[in-house]
Legacy VTK file of the C-alpha trace (Angstrom):
# vtk DataFile Version 3.0
C-alpha trace
ASCII
DATASET POLYDATA
POINTS 353 float
0.000 0.000 0.000
1.256 3.404 -0.901
2.275 5.881 1.802
-0.308 8.424 0.609
-3.087 5.842 0.885
-1.969 4.925 4.412
-1.890 8.574 5.387
-5.342 9.083 3.904
-6.732 6.160 5.912
-5.117 7.473 9.106
-6.623 10.891 8.488
-9.983 9.265 7.829
-9.812 7.323 11.113
-8.746 10.438 12.988
-11.563 12.395 11.381
-14.084 9.713 12.368
-12.739 9.606 15.918
-12.906 13.368 16.162
-16.481 13.349 14.910
-17.468 10.736 17.506
-15.797 12.731 20.293
-17.503 15.929 19.154
-20.865 14.164 18.949
-20.425 12.739 22.435
-19.335 16.118 23.774
-22.294 17.817 22.120
-24.678 15.195 23.506
-23.209 15.616 26.974
-23.474 19.390 26.719
-27.105 19.121 25.630
-27.869 16.747 28.520
-26.152 18.993 31.052
-27.907 22.077 29.680
-31.266 20.298 29.661
-30.722 19.083 33.227
-29.730 22.570 34.298
-32.881 24.036 32.766
-34.981 21.275 34.343
-33.488 21.847 37.803
-33.846 25.618 37.508
-37.521 25.354 36.555
-38.113 22.794 39.288
-36.376 24.986 41.876
-38.325 28.047 40.767
-41.614 26.197 41.172
-40.615 24.915 44.626
-39.471 28.392 45.683
-42.754 29.912 44.559
-44.683 27.261 46.514
-42.551 27.898 49.614
-42.833 31.673 49.473
-44.737 33.153 52.399
-45.040 36.811 53.317
-45.405 37.727 56.982
-48.373 40.063 56.967
-47.393 43.537 55.814
-43.752 43.147 56.856
-41.831 44.017 53.701
-38.583 44.971 55.462
-37.238 44.913 58.997
-37.986 47.930 61.186
-34.219 48.102 61.696
-33.619 48.724 57.976
-34.090 52.006 56.144
-34.443 50.243 52.782
-34.887 46.715 51.507
-31.625 44.810 51.080
-30.526 43.025 47.916
-28.614 39.758 48.515
-26.621 40.217 45.314
-24.973 43.395 46.671
-25.787 43.804 50.372
-24.935 42.120 53.637
-27.970 40.199 54.859
-29.198 38.045 57.715
-31.301 34.879 57.595
-33.085 33.305 60.558
-33.471 29.530 60.372
-36.428 28.279 62.398
-36.830 24.563 63.026
-40.276 23.502 64.239
-41.984 20.279 65.174
-45.468 20.745 63.717
-46.405 17.072 63.778
-50.091 16.270 63.994
-49.311 13.489 66.456
-48.286 16.034 69.065
-51.317 18.188 68.301
-49.134 20.962 66.945
-49.572 22.973 63.805
-47.233 25.381 62.100
-48.929 28.361 63.763
-48.755 27.326 67.419
-45.782 24.973 67.598
-42.718 25.950 69.602
-39.459 26.522 67.775
-37.129 23.623 68.429
-34.072 25.193 66.804
-33.119 28.804 66.128
-29.999 29.722 64.162
-29.260 33.250 62.946
-26.891 33.573 59.993
-25.275 36.816 58.862
-23.717 36.957 55.390
-21.079 39.516 54.434
-21.194 40.189 50.690
-17.682 41.615 50.375
-15.770 38.882 52.196
-18.286 36.138 51.280
-18.201 34.912 54.881
-20.963 33.606 57.122
-21.476 33.796 60.866
-23.827 31.404 62.650
-25.181 31.865 66.153
-27.431 29.261 67.789
-29.922 30.511 70.345
-30.662 28.027 73.157
-34.398 27.272 73.142
-34.799 27.969 76.876
-33.049 31.362 76.762
-34.824 33.878 78.997
-35.491 36.817 76.663
-37.956 39.645 76.175
-40.724 38.717 73.717
-42.208 41.905 72.212
-45.348 40.104 71.017
-46.527 39.473 74.591
-44.587 42.241 76.329
-42.701 40.181 78.896
-39.786 37.774 79.326
-40.137 34.072 78.613
-38.299 31.218 76.947
-37.489 32.131 73.351
-38.987 28.829 72.164
-42.398 30.147 73.273
-42.280 33.146 70.927
-43.306 30.973 67.982
-46.157 29.429 69.979
-47.399 32.907 70.915
-47.220 34.629 67.547
-45.649 32.373 64.943
-42.617 33.223 62.824
-43.163 36.982 62.993
-43.096 36.976 66.808
-39.897 34.904 66.698
-38.245 37.322 64.263
-39.165 40.326 66.411
-37.746 38.575 69.485
-34.435 37.787 67.764
-34.133 41.343 66.439
-34.737 42.709 69.925
-32.214 40.284 71.418
-29.311 41.137 69.102
-30.344 44.593 67.875
-29.763 43.479 64.267
-32.289 43.213 61.436
-33.597 39.809 60.369
-33.891 40.256 56.609
-35.183 36.812 55.727
-36.393 33.677 57.424
-36.481 29.990 56.530
-38.871 27.808 58.525
-38.497 24.075 58.130
-40.150 21.173 59.908
-38.556 17.889 60.915
-39.866 15.993 57.899
-38.128 18.337 55.461
-34.909 18.202 57.506
-34.831 14.405 57.302
-35.811 14.214 53.632
-33.239 16.787 52.504
-30.381 14.955 54.212
-31.547 11.614 52.817
-31.844 13.153 49.347
-28.203 14.243 49.626
-27.267 10.677 50.455
-26.568 11.547 54.089
-23.972 13.840 55.637
-20.585 13.312 57.242
-20.257 15.034 60.603
-18.419 14.717 63.907
-20.749 13.212 66.514
-19.753 15.354 69.481
-21.529 13.702 72.400
-20.101 12.619 75.776
-21.199 8.979 75.447
-23.335 6.618 73.395
-27.095 7.086 73.701
-30.462 6.186 72.202
-32.669 9.052 71.036
-36.201 9.365 69.686
-36.779 9.233 65.953
-39.276 11.375 64.054
-42.073 9.108 65.305
-41.111 9.598 68.969
-39.759 6.058 69.222
-36.371 5.396 70.844
-34.777 3.743 67.823
-31.792 5.953 66.938
-28.492 4.843 68.441
-25.500 7.160 68.238
-21.943 6.812 69.494
-19.342 9.576 69.790
-16.665 9.877 67.127
-15.407 11.943 64.180
-16.473 11.819 60.521
-19.562 9.668 60.884
-21.967 9.254 57.993
-25.530 9.902 59.198
-28.882 9.568 57.498
-31.741 11.989 58.037
-33.198 10.339 61.142
-29.780 10.073 62.782
-28.925 13.693 61.989
-32.253 14.854 63.430
-31.659 12.881 66.633
-28.196 14.447 66.938
-29.601 17.936 66.328
-32.452 17.555 68.834
-30.824 15.875 71.811
-29.962 18.170 74.708
-30.513 16.149 77.873
-27.293 14.256 77.210
-25.296 17.442 77.974
-26.661 20.961 77.460
-28.425 23.396 75.157
-25.088 25.005 74.350
-23.607 21.730 73.092
-26.862 21.093 71.259
-26.443 24.414 69.470
-22.914 23.500 68.450
-24.145 20.215 67.005
-26.827 22.025 65.013
-24.207 24.371 63.575
-22.006 21.400 62.646
-24.940 19.759 60.861
-25.763 22.927 58.911
-22.138 23.174 57.753
-22.099 19.478 56.832
-25.265 19.919 54.766
-23.770 22.937 52.970
-20.572 21.031 52.249
-22.452 18.030 50.866
-24.768 20.191 48.744
-21.791 22.055 47.240
-19.920 18.905 46.220
-19.793 17.866 42.564
-21.240 14.440 43.319
-24.425 16.007 44.671
-25.375 17.773 41.425
-27.500 14.837 40.253
-29.308 14.825 43.625
-30.629 18.373 43.401
-33.950 17.238 41.981
-34.540 14.972 44.965
-33.481 17.726 47.372
-35.994 20.120 45.816
-38.715 17.472 46.100
-37.759 16.905 49.742
-38.344 20.541 50.594
-41.821 20.466 49.094
-44.472 21.964 51.346
-42.337 21.465 54.445
-40.434 24.731 54.125
-41.613 28.337 54.163
-39.531 31.425 53.444
-39.924 35.058 52.450
-37.029 34.820 49.996
-37.952 34.956 46.335
-36.346 32.645 43.798
-34.166 35.458 42.431
-32.988 36.297 45.959
-32.091 32.652 46.539
-30.104 32.534 43.300
-28.118 35.576 44.425
-26.753 33.537 47.344
-25.004 31.115 44.969
-22.177 33.662 44.744
-21.125 32.521 48.230
-20.375 29.059 46.787
-18.351 30.078 43.735
-15.062 29.236 45.450
-16.358 26.268 47.434
-17.749 26.356 50.946
-17.406 29.887 52.359
-15.684 30.642 55.632
-18.201 29.905 58.382
-17.664 31.301 61.884
-19.809 29.852 64.681
-20.747 31.851 67.776
-21.955 30.485 71.116
-24.090 32.375 73.607
-22.643 32.003 77.095
-25.042 31.764 80.046
-26.042 29.627 83.005
-28.848 27.340 84.207
-31.346 29.298 86.269
-33.990 27.746 88.561
-34.531 30.860 90.684
-38.167 31.241 89.607
-39.007 27.576 90.074
-39.008 27.134 86.277
-35.900 26.307 84.300
-34.442 29.087 82.156
-31.119 29.593 80.433
-30.018 33.067 81.521
-27.681 34.755 79.065
-24.498 36.417 80.284
-24.869 40.134 79.560
-21.226 40.730 78.593
-21.239 37.715 76.278
-24.489 38.879 74.691
-23.088 42.388 74.216
-20.006 41.004 72.464
-22.131 38.760 70.235
-24.254 41.754 69.235
-21.111 43.684 68.303
-19.771 40.828 66.167
-23.049 40.434 64.271
-23.485 44.176 63.781
-19.916 44.492 62.489
-20.386 41.574 60.100
-23.520 43.199 58.673
-21.676 46.513 58.316
-23.988 48.299 60.741
-21.033 49.453 62.849
-17.276 49.628 62.126
-15.580 46.242 62.079
-14.179 45.634 65.551
-13.965 41.847 65.513
-10.565 40.388 66.259
-11.613 36.900 67.297
-10.777 33.800 65.305
-10.994 30.458 67.014
-10.255 31.954 70.435
-12.216 32.927 73.494
-12.104 36.489 74.776
-12.727 37.872 78.265
-16.497 37.990 77.755
-16.649 34.281 77.032
-17.733 34.556 73.397
-16.149 31.871 71.268
-15.908 32.340 67.520
-14.791 29.225 65.675
-13.611 29.748 62.120
-14.049 26.928 59.623
-13.574 27.608 55.941
-13.504 25.346 52.911
-9.827 24.452 53.249
-9.881 23.762 56.996
-12.918 21.480 56.651
-11.104 19.341 54.141
-7.822 18.960 55.961
LINES 1 354
353 0 1 2 3 4 5 6 7 8 9 10 11 12 13 14 15 16 17 18 19 20 21 22 23 24 25 26 27 28 29 30 31 32 33 34 35 36 37 38 39 40 41 42 43 44 45 46 47 48 49 50 51 52 53 54 55 56 57 58 59 60 61 62 63 64 65 66 67 68 69 70 71 72 73 74 75 76 77 78 79 80 81 82 83 84 85 86 87 88 89 90 91 92 93 94 95 96 97 98 99 100 101 102 103 104 105 106 107 108 109 110 111 112 113 114 115 116 117 118 119 120 121 122 123 124 125 126 127 128 129 130 131 132 133 134 135 136 137 138 139 140 141 142 143 144 145 146 147 148 149 150 151 152 153 154 155 156 157 158 159 160 161 162 163 164 165 166 167 168 169 170 171 172 173 174 175 176 177 178 179 180 181 182 183 184 185 186 187 188 189 190 191 192 193 194 195 196 197 198 199 200 201 202 203 204 205 206 207 208 209 210 211 212 213 214 215 216 217 218 219 220 221 222 223 224 225 226 227 228 229 230 231 232 233 234 235 236 237 238 239 240 241 242 243 244 245 246 247 248 249 250 251 252 253 254 255 256 257 258 259 260 261 262 263 264 265 266 267 268 269 270 271 272 273 274 275 276 277 278 279 280 281 282 283 284 285 286 287 288 289 290 291 292 293 294 295 296 297 298 299 300 301 302 303 304 305 306 307 308 309 310 311 312 313 314 315 316 317 318 319 320 321 322 323 324 325 326 327 328 329 330 331 332 333 334 335 336 337 338 339 340 341 342 343 344 345 346 347 348 349 350 351 352
């Protein structure tokens, strides 16, 4: 066979191979684009179904104008409720079982999380007197809870996300579970979502938990304290964010959206939600967790968690600085200052070490 004929056949084979590769690449691109469009439409529908305005509250009384997540620093209050029919509770008069306030700084793309112990003795504006913060939701729903948190920290709550236990479990299961440190003093058995003692957990790092196990870990407090419970809730939130941001979870987004369903309510629009994706462009953002220092108080004959005033004052300052409401005075990173406020910094790199 002549050299020219051999070269022509080689070129023909290369051309055919190139065509196949291009066809496969084009098919893959079409599939990815179609999936992206499908997920976007699905997410938009779910967001519209979850949208819930709180009366005539368009912005916080502590804001002069409405914030825009794409350009402004914002805060989001996460409210976990048990509105199960079995316990005779509905979304309107259930107590809040978990309260986590997140502040997001648009310039640094950082997040601060503070858990509020459910038995914290605070002033509840809706009723005009002090009580456990968990009761605010039972008195006046999400709006009463928001007003109480704003009064506690003197920072605006720009948005809220209220989720019940069913959604919490389903979202984690849709992600295929989460990997989290189980920070408990000893092994224990906790109630599942049906109030049956079926969930067994043992202490140890990097454990893979399903939805029921994660809920049991987030709810338990009698094993140690409300403070440790708050830390566990923050760890679970970070683990969920890390799992959701991973490449392998992209194909699970449809199931996650289905899991949210009617079990989540928020006053964030779909466009406002999309604006928050900028915090994930470089992986998991730096997340600093704050703990409210206080002490057990039985002085009234009823148990309360009384917050330390100096610790609360320092927490207020940190949150206000992070939102840009006052000059940045924070100089804490993984240390504890004289007021007892601990700020633990965990960014994308440190979580993967």
